N, C-alpha and C positions, 0 to 999 in steps of 0.2 A: 622538606615537604614530608607532606603526612601520605597515607598510601591513598586516603581520598582525594585528595588536592592532587595524586599524581593521574588520577583516572584521566582528566583531560586532555595531558600531553599525552599519553598514549593512544587516546581512542580517536586523536586528529592527525598524530605524527605518526603514527604503526602505517595506517594505509598509505600516506603519500611514501613512507619510504620503501612498500609495497611495491607502487606502481613503478616507483624510480628503477627497482630493481628490476622488473618486467621487462623494461625497454633493454635490458641489457643481456633480452634471453638470448640464445645461440641456435634454436630450435623450436618449432611452432608447438610441441609436445611440451620442450621444460617450460615454457609461460603456461601451456594448460594444466600444469602441475603446480607450477605457483599459484596458479589462478584458485586450485583444489584444494591445499592443502595451508595456501595463505589465507585463503577464504574461510577456511573451517576453523584457522588459529584467532582471525580477528574478531568471527563470530562469538566463540569462546570467548573472550575478553572483554566482548562486548557484553554478553549474558552475564557474566560475572560482577560487570560492574553495574548493571542495573539490579541483580539480586542485592549486592549490599548497600545501596540505595534503600531497595525497599523493604529491606530489613532494620537499616538503622537510620533511615529520615534521611534530609534531603543534603545534597553537598555543594556550596558556593566558592565558588576562587575569583581572583580578580576582583574583588567589592561586589561580586555579583553578575560581570559582564558570562561568565560559564557558572551555567548552575544545573543541576540534574534534581527533579521532585521525584514525587509519585507518577505525576502524568508524562514526564518527557523519559523516566526509569522503566514503564511499562511500555512504550513503545520501542525503546532501546531492545525492549527482548523482544518484540515482535520481529524488529528489525535481524536482531541477530538468527532468528529463525528463518526469515526468507533467504537472508544472505549468507547463510552456512548451508543450507538446503541447496540453493541455487549455485554456488560454486562446488559443492560437490559435485551435483547433477554437472554442469558444464564439462567434466572430463570426459564421460560416454559419448555424451552430447555432439562434442566437436572432435572425438575420436575416427571418426568414418573418412571426416573430411579432411583431417590431415594425412591421414592414409591416402587418400585420393589425389590430394593436393591440392584443393580447391581452399583448406587455408593456409597459406603462407607463412611465413614468418613474420612479414610486415605488418598483415592484417591478425595474426597472434598477438603481438608486442602489442600493436593499439590495443585489442581487444581490454586485454588484461589490465593494461596501463589505467584506462578507460574504466574497468570496472573495480578497481580498488578508489580511483580517482568520485566514482559514485557514491560508493560507502564514505567516504573523505566527507563530502555536502551532506549526507543525509545525518551523518555523526554531528555535522556543524549547526544542522537545523534542530537537532533536539538536544544538544549540550549547551548553548548558547542562550544566556539569560537577558541577551539586549534584544530586543525586537527588530532592530534595523540589520544587526548580524545573522539573524534567524531570517531575514528576506536575504539578505547575502549567500546563505545556505541554500534556499530554494532558487534563486537563479544558476547558483552553480550546477545544482543537480541537471539542470535544464540544460544547460553549456557541457559538461561532462556526458549525460545520457547521451544526446543528440546522435552522437554518433554512436552509441552503439547500436542503433535501430537499422544503419546502412553496413554493420559488417558484413555482411553479404552485398555486394554493390550490385545494384537494378535500376533500374528504371523506378521500378514504383519503392524500392525502399528510399532512394532519393528525393521523390519527391515525400515520402512518410516523414522524412527527415526534415525537411526543409519545411513542412506544413508542422510539425511539431516546434519547430525554433519559432516560425513566424507566430504561430497563436498562441504558445505558452509565454515568448516574451513581450507579446502585447499585453496579456495578462499580469504577469509578474510586475510590467509595469503601472497597471492598475493597484497591484498591490504596493508599490512604492509609493504615490499618492497616497496611500490610506495606514497606509504607516507613518509618511511627516503630517496627516492631520490627527493619527494619534499626540503626536508629538505636539503638535499645536493645543490639543486640548488640554497638555499638563502645562502650561505654560505659568500658571498661577501657583503651580504648586509649589509649598516651599522645601525644593529639593536643590541640588545641584544641575544647573543645566548641562552637563557631563552626564548625568545621572536620568536624563530624562525618559528615555525610551529604556531601563533597567525594570524588568517585569517586577522584580520582587517592588520595586518603589511605586510604579504604577498600582499595585496590588494593594497597597498599603493605603493609597489615598484615591483610590479608582471614585469612591462616593463625590471626589472634589474635583472630577473630570468636567467639561464642558459637555452636556449630554448631544446639543445638537451637534458639536464636530462630532463626537463622537457615532452616531448614528451615521454620518455622513462618511466617516475614517470606514465604519464597518461594510456599508454598500461598495466603496473601493472594495476592500479586504474579498470581500464574500467574491465580488467578480472578477478579482485576482487568484489568488488563492483557491477558489473555485473553478476555476477554468485548469489549474496544472490538477487537481483532483477529477476532473472528469465529472464534476455534475452538469446535468442538463440545462440549460441547452448551451451551456459549454464545454463539450465532450468531442466537439469535431473534428480535433487530430486523433483521439486517443484509438479509434477502432485503426484506423490506416495504421499507425504506431507498433500497435499490439499485432497486426499481422505480419507485416515484413519484418519485426526483430525476432533474432533466434529466440528459440524457447527459455535462455535462461535468465535473456533480458527481459521478456513480455511477463517471464513471474514477478522479476523484484520490479517490476513497474505496477502490475495489479498487487503484488503482495504488499506490499510497501512505498512507492513513491509518491501513489495518490495517498494515500492513511499522512505520507509527510507532510502533504498541503493540507491536507484538510486539520492536519495537529495545529498548524498557524492558530487557525479558526478558532480552534478549541482553547488556544493563549488567551485568545483576546476575547471570547465571550464573557466569559465572568467581569471583566474591563465595561464591557459595553451594559452587562445587566445591573452594576452596581451604580453605574455614572446615570443610568436612565430609571432609575430608581423599581430594577427589577419588573418592570411593566411586561416583557413577555416578546418584545418588538422585535428584537434580535434570532431567540427562539421559532417566532411566528414566521421569518425569512427561509428560516433553516427546513421546517416542516414545506416550507410552499415548494421549495429546489428539492427538497428529499423528495417527495410526490412526483414532481415533475421529472426527475430520476427516473423513477420505477414507473412509471409510463411511458414513457420515449424509448427506454431501453425494451419493454414490453412490448412495443410495438415494432423495433425490427428484430427481439429474436423470434418472434413469429414465422420470420420470411426467411431468417439465416440459415445459411448451410455449410459456411467456412467454420471450421472448427476454432481458430483463433479470432476470427471477428464474433462468432456467435459468443468467447469467453469475453472480448472485452467488453461486447455490450453488456453482460453478466455484471462486471465491473462496475459501469454505471448504474446497473440498478442497485447494487449491492452499497456503494460509495452511499447511494439516496436512503437508503433504507437504516445507515450508521445517522448520516444528515436529519433524517425526519424520528430516529431515535432522541439524537441532543437535543432536535429540536422540540421535544416531550419534556424532555429533561426527569430527573427523579430517576427513577426506574430505568425508564427511556436510555438516560444518561450510561447507567452502567448495562444494560442491555447494548447498547451501539457499541461501546468500548469492547466488551465482552463479543460482539460480532466481530469487530475489526482481528481481533486475534480468529476468528475462527475461517473469516474469510481470506485471512493472509493464508493460513496453512492449505485450506482447500481449493484454492486460486493456483499455488504454487504446482502442486500435485498433477492440477489440470493442465496448465500451461506445460510441464515436464509431457507429461504420457502424449499430450496433442505434438509437440515436437518431437518425439520418439516416433512417432505414429506417422507424420507428417514424412520422413527420412525412409520411413518402410514402404511408404504406400506412394512417393511423390508426390505426392498431394493432400490436400487439409480439409479437401473434399468430404463431410461424413457421410454422403451417400455411397462414397465408395470405398467404405470402409464398413459397410453392410457385413455381420456374421464376424466382424474382428473379433468379439469376446470367445467365438465358439473356435478361434483357431488357438485358445491358450494363451495369450497373448499378455505376459507381465503389462505393456502399458496400455492396452486396452483393457484390462481390467481397473488399471488407474483412473482411465478416462471416465468409464462408464460409471464407478464407482463415485468419482467427483462431480460428475453431472448429476448422479443423486441427492450429493451432501448440498450442491449450490440451490436445486431446488425446495431443497427444504423437507428433505424426503425425513419422516419421524424414527427414531430420536433423538436424529443425528444430529450433529453441533449446529448448523445453522439452524437448524427448525427451532432450537429450543430459543436461541438467541432473538430470533425473529420473533416466537410465543413471547416473550420479555416485551417486545417492539410494541406488540398489539395490546400486552397485557397494560402500559402504558398510555397507550390511546383508551383504554377502556377505561382506566381512574382519572380521566380528563372527561370523561363522556364526549369525546372528540370523533362522532361516529361516522363521519364524513369521510374523517381523514382515516377511518378505519376500510370503510368500503371501497375506496379509491386505493387504497396498501393493498387488500383482501383482492381485489378486480386486479390489480398488476401484477401481484407473485401468481395469482392464477393463469393467467395469459401466458407468463414466462415458464411455469409447471407444463403448459399445453406445449408450448415450443419447441422446449429443448428435449421432456419427456419422446417423445417421436425418436431423436435422434440415438436418446440411449436404446431405446426397444428394438431401434433398427441393428445398434451395435449385438444387439443381447442375440436378438432372433432372427434377424433379416437374413436375406439370401446371400449368401459373399461374391461380390460382383468380381472380384478378384484375390490371387493369393499368395502376396507375397514371400517368400521365404521365412521364417524365423528365425531370430537369431538368437543365439544364446547369450544372454542377462548374466551378469554379476554380480557377486553378493550386495556391492553400494548401490545398486538399481533395486533390486530386492528392499534391502532396508531402506531407502528411501520411499518407497510407494507402499510396504505396507508399516512404516513407522508413523508416514503421515494419515495415512486411512485409521493407524490404531489411533493416531492424538484425537481423531475425528467424532471416533465411535466414544472414545472414554470423554472427551468433554458436552456429549449430548446424554449420556449417563450421569457423571459426575463433575462437580464441578471443585478440583480441589482445595482446600481451605487456604493455602498462601497463596495460591492464583485470586481467590473470589477477595481475597483481602487486599491484595494487587490492584483489582479492578475497584474497589470499594475507594481506598485511597486514593485513584488518579478521578474517579470520579466525585471528589469530595473538591477537588483541584477544579476540577468545572466548573460543578456548582457552586464556584464563588466560599465555601464552607471553612472554617479555621482547621 
């Protein structure tokens, strides 16, 4: 077996083994150390696999049932960043709860096993070259991540868990119907029936797929995967789940799980475009849902005071921006993939900071955190800075990728789209900036004791902030090439 072929057993076997080992932990701190160090090791392994594929080209195994190309490798790199940072953050986050006895051995074991199970499921989504198996991976993420939401069992967390399970299961059922319709559209193709849902086969014969059936399939897939991705108006589960889940879970959800679901739509898009003669029908739907997500998120953010719910609606907004960019195509697709990385990095930092501040203040109410930045709190600085990045402050990373989305709209002379986009982000800017200003210059409502933060916490905050500043002023050539190669896959280019 070549090194490249060994990637798939490692990416899907190692997290399953780690999940099993976590169930043998003898104390909560042992389970959390496994999360921290094991999660870091898995993230490094995924990053190496992504770098190898981006440098040397696609890797196929089992006749195309498992595959990594530029698009999936780029998303695997984003997953490695989010999962590695979230795993490293989980240690200090849960440490006070372990000391106080709030997080017992049983809950710690369950969290650790499900944590690695979530990584396994997301790896399946990215590594499977069969659209049916990709759907199985998305369904697995629903089942394995649901009970991470109620790590702390309360009435609200249980309600959020069940809402997530019900809404996303219904959505994934729509995606299943869409997958079957893709298979139906390929019945006349000169390929083996067992290879009907292999992406490489469908891409090679995309122009021969039945246009009407593929349009219907895309509608089902857009509703199904769009629900899991949090696109409005299908986002109903998202604010409750994000607000009730522990901060590392919220970071993983927002930083990558939403993007993993949208990745499935990116896989389908070039097939639909080729089947329908590149008439832009599918891209038009993405523009509509993208703008709807931006507008809906703006309306809720304007009146939101809970930090984690505000960040949840921000995820709806930014997934909308990603959908809008892909819908515009060309430069817009490049900007959308760049924005995926920017959003993942920033939202991870934002949820880390909100979670630790919530532990200090005993609430996630931003009004109670007035003047937190003046108390020289590391996590207050992290939340303040991440809010500025999410708002699109220049010249930080998200501003630059949003500017490229705007450029794509201008090149297409989509002036109405530009107007709605600018109006939405302006409302978001106004709604969230007041909280950032209050954190920096507001009169403190309370002054909880400042706990000394370890070197790892400082490394997380300043490392992620440094990345966001760098991506705003300089896009390294290897990263630019990786995004360009991934863009070519979405655009259906050779």
